[in-house]
C-alpha positions as CSV (number, residue, x, y, z in Angstrom):
1,M,-23.1,-2.7,-21.9
2,S,-25.6,0.0,-22.1
3,P,-26.2,1.8,-25.4
4,K,-25.0,5.0,-23.7
5,T,-21.7,3.4,-22.6
6,A,-21.2,1.9,-26.1
7,E,-21.8,5.4,-27.6
8,R,-19.3,7.0,-25.3
9,Q,-16.6,4.3,-26.1
10,R,-17.2,5.0,-29.8
11,S,-17.0,8.8,-29.2
12,V,-13.7,8.4,-27.5
13,A,-12.4,6.4,-30.4
14,V,-13.3,9.1,-32.9
15,G,-11.9,11.9,-30.8
16,K,-15.0,13.3,-29.1
17,P,-14.6,14.6,-25.6
18,R,-14.5,12.1,-22.7
19,P,-17.1,12.4,-19.9
20,A,-14.3,13.2,-17.4
21,V,-10.9,14.9,-17.7
22,M,-7.9,14.6,-15.3
23,T,-5.4,17.4,-14.7
24,P,-2.6,17.5,-12.2
25,V,-5.0,19.0,-9.6
26,A,-8.5,17.8,-10.5
27,W,-10.8,15.2,-11.9
28,S,-13.6,17.0,-13.7
29,V,-16.8,15.8,-15.2
30,R,-17.3,17.1,-18.7
31,S,-20.6,15.4,-19.5
32,E,-23.1,13.2,-17.7
33,M,-21.9,9.8,-16.6
34,D,-24.0,6.8,-15.7
35,L,-23.3,4.7,-12.6
36,A,-21.2,2.1,-14.4
37,E,-19.0,4.8,-15.9
38,W,-18.5,6.5,-12.6
39,V,-17.7,3.2,-10.9
40,A,-15.2,2.3,-13.6
41,A,-13.5,5.7,-13.3
42,G,-13.2,5.2,-9.5
43,Q,-11.7,1.7,-10.0
44,N,-9.1,3.1,-12.4
45,L,-8.2,6.0,-10.1
46,G,-7.8,3.6,-7.1
47,A,-5.6,1.3,-9.1
48,M,-3.4,4.1,-10.3
49,S,-3.0,5.4,-6.8
50,R,-2.2,2.1,-5.2
51,C,0.2,1.1,-8.0
52,S,2.1,4.2,-8.9
53,Q,5.0,3.8,-6.6
54,W,5.6,0.3,-7.9
55,W,5.4,1.5,-11.5
56,L,7.8,4.4,-10.9
57,G,10.2,2.2,-9.0
58,D,10.3,-0.4,-11.7
59,W,10.5,2.3,-14.4
60,I,13.5,3.9,-12.8
61,R,15.2,0.6,-12.3
62,Y,14.8,-0.1,-16.0
63,G,16.2,3.3,-16.9
64,N,19.1,2.8,-14.5
65,A,20.0,-0.6,-16.0
66,K,19.3,0.4,-19.7
67,F,20.5,4.0,-19.9
68,G,22.7,4.4,-16.9
69,E,20.3,7.1,-15.7
70,R,20.1,8.0,-12.1
71,Y,17.7,10.3,-10.5
72,S,18.3,13.8,-11.9
73,R,16.4,13.1,-15.2
74,A,13.7,11.1,-13.4
75,T,13.0,14.0,-11.0
76,T,12.5,16.3,-14.0
77,I,10.3,13.8,-15.9
78,T,8.1,12.8,-12.9
79,G,8.1,15.9,-10.7
80,Y,9.0,13.8,-7.7
81,D,12.0,14.7,-5.6
82,A,15.1,12.4,-5.7
83,Q,14.7,11.0,-2.2
84,S,11.1,9.9,-2.9
85,L,12.2,8.2,-6.2
86,M,15.1,6.5,-4.4
87,N,12.7,5.1,-1.8
88,M,10.4,3.8,-4.6
89,V,13.4,2.1,-6.3
90,W,14.6,0.6,-3.0
91,V,11.2,-1.0,-2.2
92,A,10.8,-2.2,-5.8
93,S,14.3,-3.7,-5.7
94,T,13.6,-5.3,-2.4
95,F,10.5,-7.1,-3.5
96,D,10.5,-9.3,-6.7
97,I,7.3,-9.0,-8.5
98,S,6.3,-12.5,-7.5
99,R,6.6,-11.5,-3.8
100,R,4.4,-8.4,-4.0
101,R,1.0,-8.7,-2.4
102,E,-1.8,-7.2,-4.6
103,K,-4.1,-7.0,-1.6
104,L,-1.6,-4.8,0.3
105,S,-0.4,-1.3,-0.6
106,W,3.1,-0.3,-1.6
107,S,3.3,1.4,1.9
108,H,2.7,-2.0,3.6
109,H,5.7,-3.4,1.7
110,E,7.8,-0.3,2.5
111,A,7.1,-0.8,6.2
112,V,8.8,-4.2,6.2
113,A,11.4,-3.7,3.5
114,S,14.3,-3.4,5.9
115,L,13.6,-6.8,7.4
116,D,15.1,-10.1,6.1
117,I,13.0,-12.0,3.5
118,Q,11.6,-14.5,6.0
119,Q,10.4,-11.7,8.3
120,Q,9.0,-9.7,5.4
121,E,7.0,-12.7,4.3
122,H,5.7,-13.3,7.8
123,W,4.6,-9.7,8.4
124,L,3.0,-9.3,4.9
125,D,1.1,-12.6,5.5
126,L,0.0,-11.3,8.9
127,A,-1.1,-8.0,7.3
128,C,-3.1,-9.8,4.7
129,D,-4.7,-12.3,7.1
130,R,-5.7,-9.6,9.7
131,R,-6.4,-6.9,7.1
132,L,-4.1,-4.5,8.9
133,S,-3.9,-0.9,7.8
134,V,-0.4,0.5,7.2
135,A,-0.6,2.3,10.6
136,D,-1.7,-0.9,12.4
137,L,1.2,-2.9,10.7
138,R,3.7,-0.2,11.8
139,T,2.3,-0.3,15.3
140,E,2.6,-4.1,15.5
141,L,6.2,-3.9,14.1
142,R,7.1,-1.3,16.8
143,A,5.6,-3.4,19.5
144,A,7.5,-6.5,18.3
145,R,10.8,-4.5,18.2
146,R,10.2,-3.3,21.8
147,G,9.6,-6.9,22.9
148,L,6.0,-6.0,24.0
149,V,4.7,-8.7,21.6
150,Q,6.7,-11.8,20.8
151,I,5.8,-13.1,17.4
152,S,7.9,-15.9,16.1
153,V,8.3,-16.1,12.3
154,G,6.0,-18.8,11.0
155,E,3.4,-18.2,13.7
156,T,0.4,-16.0,13.3
157,E,-0.6,-15.5,16.9
158,A,1.4,-13.7,19.6
159,E,2.4,-15.4,22.8
160,F,0.9,-13.5,25.7
161,G,0.8,-15.8,28.7
162,E,-2.5,-15.5,30.7
163,E,-5.4,-14.1,28.7
164,E,-6.3,-10.5,29.5
165,T,-7.7,-8.2,26.9
166,L,-8.5,-4.6,26.1
167,I,-11.0,-3.2,23.6
168,C,-9.4,-1.1,20.8
169,P,-11.1,2.3,20.8
170,Q,-10.7,2.7,17.1
171,C,-12.0,-0.5,15.7
172,G,-13.7,-2.2,18.7
173,G,-11.4,-5.3,18.3
174,V,-10.2,-7.3,21.2
175,V,-6.5,-6.8,21.9
176,P,-4.6,-9.2,24.2
177,V,-2.5,-7.5,26.8
178,P,1.0,-8.8,27.2
179,A,1.9,-10.1,30.6
180,A,4.8,-7.6,30.8
181,L,2.4,-4.7,30.5
182,R,0.0,-6.1,33.1
183,D,2.8,-6.6,35.6
184,N,4.0,-3.0,35.1
185,S,0.5,-1.5,35.5
186,S,-0.1,-3.2,38.8
187,T,2.9,-1.2,40.4
188,R,1.7,2.2,39.2
């Protein structure tokens, strides 16, 4: 730890101003930060952003069980609307802590929450293995629901028949084309 960082940590302990301050609408630098402090602040902000829905969902579940609270008080306390809080509770209730994937966002879990447990596990594993964004995961789920991609639970690769591919314009990845789509395109 640099002497400057150690000094800042001591200054926080004795009530001196922090190098950055957060408000509901801003993160503002109050005094110079070194690279390590800036990186640490970014890591903390990222963790808070990625985890807040889980934390709120679990917090409300506890309040509901312990105090019989529902959503009216939680909306006042948190500033979130009741529907958003209900969604956070639903996802937190759907996934035991042991089943939550730290490498995936809350939104990844929300995308598969309506599925049965075996399917949830399959899609979350697939999203981890392929490093799918939430948008890509939702696209894959829609395709599977339409029957354009047939993915069996327990398998990680789709069954496409003969190989034919397209190149994704966003990521440059090679995307197999299902036989059903190739057959339809030849009649257009």
